[in-house]
C-alpha positions, -999 to 999 in steps of 0.1 A, spaced: -357 316 -678 -351 329 -642 -332 307 -620 -344 294 -589 -340 317 -557 -324 304 -527 -341 320 -493 -319 318 -462 -349 316 -436 -376 295 -452 -380 276 -483 -411 272 -505 -424 236 -504 -452 241 -534 -438 210 -550 -443 188 -520 -471 180 -493 -454 178 -464 -482 187 -437 -461 212 -417 -438 243 -420 -403 238 -431 -375 260 -422 -345 245 -436 -329 264 -467 -338 250 -499 -340 260 -537 -377 271 -544 -397 253 -571 -411 217 -578 -395 186 -561 -396 155 -578 -410 123 -559 -376 112 -545 -374 150 -527 -410 149 -515 -404 113 -500 -372 125 -486 -388 153 -468 -416 130 -456 -389 107 -442 -369 136 -427 -389 167 -422 -365 183 -401 -337 193 -422 -313 204 -393 -309 166 -387 -297 156 -420 -260 171 -415 -255 152 -384 -268 121 -397 -242 124 -427 -215 128 -402 -226 99 -380 -230 74 -411 -197 87 -427 -177 79 -392 -192 46 -385 -187 34 -422 -149 47 -422 -144 32 -386 -159 -2 -397 -139 -2 -428 -104 4 -409 -108 -19 -377 -119 -47 -401 -92 -41 -426 -68 -38 -398 -80 -69 -380 -80 -91 -412 -45 -80 -420 -32 -88 -387 -47 -124 -389 -33 -130 -426 2 -120 -412 0 -142 -383 9 -179 -389 4 -184 -353 -35 -175 -356 -43 -186 -390 -46 -223 -380 -70 -217 -349 -110 -222 -355 -119 -194 -337 -98 -168 -359 -108 -188 -390 -146 -180 -377 -134 -145 -371 -121 -139 -407 -154 -151 -420 -171 -124 -398 -150 -98 -407 -157 -104 -444 -191 -103 -438 -189 -71 -419 -168 -54 -447 -198 -68 -473 -225 -54 -451 -206 -21 -446 -200 -15 -485 -236 -25 -491 -254 -4 -465 -231 27 -458 -224 45 -489 -261 43 -503 -273 56 -472 -248 86 -474 -257 92 -507 -291 95 -502 -286 119 -472 -262 141 -491 -286 142 -522 -316 145 -500 -334 119 -521 -350 84 -513 -336 55 -531 -341 53 -570 -355 18 -576 -331 0 -602 -309 -32 -603 -286 -18 -579 -316 -23 -556 -319 -57 -562 -281 -64 -554 -285 -41 -523 -311 -65 -508 -297 -97 -519 -262 -90 -507 -276 -73 -474 -298 -100 -465 -269 -126 -470 -245 -107 -450 -267 -104 -421 -275 -141 -417 -239 -150 -424 -228 -125 -395 -254 -140 -372 -245 -178 -378 -209 -171 -378 -212 -153 -343 -235 -185 -331 -207 -210 -345 -180 -188 -326 -199 -193 -292 -204 -228 -302 -163 -233 -306 -157 -219 -273 -182 -242 -255 -164 -271 -274 -127 -255 -263 -139 -251 -226 -160 -280 -218 -146 -307 -242 -110 -296 -245 -97 -332 -245 -115 -340 -277 -115 -304 -294 -89 -310 -320 -106 -343 -328 -141 -328 -330 -132 -296 -349 -107 -307 -375 -99 -282 -407 -122 -302 -429 -152 -300 -407 -144 -263 -401 -143 -256 -439 -178 -274 -443 -194 -255 -416 -182 -223 -431 -191 -233 -465 -229 -243 -450 -232 -210 -435 -223 -189 -467 -242 -212 -487 -275 -211 -464 -272 -172 -462 -270 -170 -497 -297 -194 -507 -320 -174 -483 -310 -141 -501 -318 -156 -536 -353 -172 -525 -361 -138 -510 -354 -120 -543 -371 -145 -563 -403 -142 -540 -404 -107 -546 -417 -110 -580 -448 -134 -568 -471 -101 -564 -492 -89 -595 -471 -63 -615 -476 -26 -608 -463 7 -616 -447 19 -582 -425 49 -596 -390 49 -604 -381 58 -567 -387 37 -536 -399 51 -502 -365 51 -480 -331 57 -479 -322 19 -485 -336 -10 -503 -344 -29 -469 -371 -59 -470 -400 -36 -461 -391 -8 -485 -385 -36 -515 -419 -53 -505 -438 -22 -506 -424 -13 -540 -432 -46 -554 -467 -48 -543 -468 -64 -509 -459 -100 -522 -473 -123 -493 -450 -154 -503 -420 -130 -498 -431 -115 -464 -442 -148 -449 -411 -168 -461 -389 -136 -448 -403 -137 -414 -408 -173 -406 -370 -182 -419 -357 -151 -402 -377 -156 -368 -368 -195 -366 -330 -188 -376 -327 -162 -350 -345 -183 -324 -321 -214 -332 -290 -191 -327 -302 -173 -295 -306 -209 -281 -273 -224 -292 -257 -188 -283 -274 -194 -245 -267 -228 -241 -228 -224 -249 -223 -195 -226 -245 -212 -200 -225 -246 -201 -194 -225 -199 -206 -204 -169 -215 -238 -153 -181 -256 -157 -161 -223 -145 -185 -218 -114 -181 -259 -106 -142 -254 -108 -142 -232 -77 -171 -247 -56 -144 -264 -37 -125 -235 -27 -159 -217 -15 -153 -186 -40 -173 -171 -68 -162 -169 -103 -166 -134 -110 -147 -134 -141 -166 -160 -157 -198 -144 -147 -183 -111 -159 -174 -125 -193 -206 -143 -199 -226 -109 -193 -201 -92 -216 -208 -114 -247 -243 -117 -240 -248 -79 -243 -227 -78 -272 -251 -106 -288 -279 -82 -280 -262 -51 -296 -255 -74 -325 -293 -85 -327 -307 -48 -323 -312 -46 -364 -331 -81 -362 -350 -68 -331 -359 -35 -351 -371 -55 -380 -395 -77 -357 -408 -43 -344 -410 -29 -381 -428 -61 -393 -452 -58 -365 -459 -20 -370 -456 -14 -406 -491 -8 -421 -498 -22 -454 -506 -2 -486 -544 -5 -479 -543 12 -449 -553 49 -449 -536 55 -418 -502 44 -434 -499 71 -464 -520 90 -487 -515 103 -518 -514 139 -524 -531 155 -555 -537 188 -558 -543 214 -586 -521 243 -596 -483 240 -587 -486 209 -566 -469 178 -576 -480 142 -573 -459 126 -550 -457 86 -537 -476 79 -508 -456 88 -478 -450 66 -451 -460 74 -415 -440 89 -389 -435 53 -368 -425 38 -404 -401 65 -409 -388 65 -375 -382 24 -375 -365 29 -411 -342 53 -397 -331 35 -369 -327 4 -389 -303 19 -408 -284 36 -379 -284 -2 -363 -272 -18 -398 -239 -2 -395 -229 -5 -356 -223 -44 -354 -196 -43 -381 -179 -17 -359 -180 -35 -326 -175 -73 -344 -137 -68 -345 -132 -52 -308 -152 -78 -290 -139 -110 -310 -107 -98 -319 -89 -74 -296 -102 -87 -262 -78 -115 -272 -40 -113 -259 -28 -130 -292 -48 -109 -313 -35 -76 -297 -1 -87 -303 -8 -95 -340 -21 -60 -343 12 -47 -326 32 -64 -351 11 -51 -379 14 -20 -366 53 -23 -363 55 -35 -399 37 -4 -413 60 19 -394 88 2 -408 72 6 -444 66 41 -441 97 48 -426 117 35 -453 104 60 -473 106 90 -452 129 117 -472 163 127 -458 169 165 -451 172 172 -489 139 155 -497 157 132 -520 142 95 -512 160 76 -538 195 87 -525 184 77 -492 173 39 -503 202 35 -523 222 46 -495 206 19 -471 212 -8 -499 248 -1 -501 
């Protein structure tokens, strides 16, 4: 049997109906549903290598900066008891889970040039991703509330925020987020069973993709949108209230001196801007919920079925849905990259803890550096003697 030929200029897409000419090198022959759907999401193959590099860099950077920050916090006895850094540990743990859940699957789909296969991992990804996003949002909100109590109620700060209450708050955050994930997962099965095929229509099992694959369960969509919107609104109100009150106190403190507290204003604007960046995935999700068409809409997707060598493919998403899907994937990796920088490195104590960590790591590496003869064992023995 002759092998498939590779053409450097064009490729034959007789296995898919993409709607436009393709100019990316590809093996000719029939493509399965996952390959066809990938082409409908990413019609321009030249962008795939760039996206792979971006996702790999973001994933590696997120893992590196979060792990280093967590190690610095674990080694510092001075920071371990402070509530703000306890919240930061929880945020870092959530960010690491979010990065590990979203980054590698998207990179794998881009490398393979196939959409996500529907399997048990899809359910795990959907549940863990939802829980980690809610955990990060609630933790950042509690961090703003903690700063408000520290600045505006400094006298009663340690009385209000005891270690027992702190543990209860963290437990409540994780229990609430996990409960939402479990309920979402259970409500996905409320729609009538249907044969949707072995692959999904996206590179990640995010809510729109899962609901589309499961037959658009109405209960799941309503619960996700209502609970998500209410949680987001509540967190925004708490966050804005906390930083507005802190700004008011800082402004009132300098009124007798007829000056303007520019530092307080810049600080509030900075953290509000970082909150907006943190909420970009959720804002994109709101836009996606508003613009994503339902299965019955002919404007959303159409099934290709032609005789001969044309393959039967799953209904392809519209260009708007595909663009929102790729934007959401990109934005999901950004917050875990910036959270340790915003809530960790801006603090002087945290920078000192990181410097101490680097010095400790340098000493460990230096103790294993070989001497001129390359004999590490002899060097260590001489140092011990």
